[in-house]
N, C-alpha and C positions, 0 to 999 in steps of 0.2 A: 265847649264850643275853642278851637283855636284862631278863628276865624272872626273878626270884630271889626263892626263898621262903624269908622270915624268919621265924619261928614260927607262929603263926597268919595271916599275912598274906603279902601278895605287891608286889614293890620291882620299880620299870619302871623301870632304871641306865641312861642313859647312855651307849654304850659308848665314847663323847669324852671329856667333861669327867666322868662318875658321878655326874652330876645324876640324887637318884632322885624319882617318886611312885610313894605307898603304896596301893596297890588291896587290897578286903578277901576278895578270890578270884580265881582266876587267869583265870576268862573276863572280870573285870570290869576286870584286867589288861589284856588281847588288845585290850576292846574301846576300851578308851583311846587304846589304841597306835593304834587306825586308824583313832579318831574324827581326821578330818584339820584338822578347827576348833579342837583341840587342842598343834596345829603340832609333834608326834614325829613322823620321819621313818624309813621305811627305807631307806636307800640302798648303791648299788653303788660298790665306788671302783674307777672306770675302769685305775688300773696295776694292781691284786692282784685285781681280782672279787670280793671277800671283801663282804658285805653285813654292816650296824651298824644300829642301831638309834640314832637320834639326839636331843635337847630340841630345844626349839623354838631356841632358840641358836646352837646348834652343825648344824641345818638348814641356816638359814639364813650362817651362814660356810662351807659345806663345798660350795656350786655348782660352785665352780670344780674341785674332783676326784673328782666325786662326780655318779652318774646312776641313774638306773633308781629316779626316787623311788615308792616302794608305793602304791598305792591301796588 
């Protein structure tokens, strides 16, 4: 899972590079991840079928081996 608790805050963590975005509560972290304007994406690896949450930079570079951009 790409949302982890750190004390009283929640961290949205890129599964590829480890970039973090801090939110104050879990629902804010989930909402931030789902808002497409932020650039974060949930994608599925074509070869393994494993889902990953990616930051904007990693999502941009993942198009060749990922599918299923989560709306």
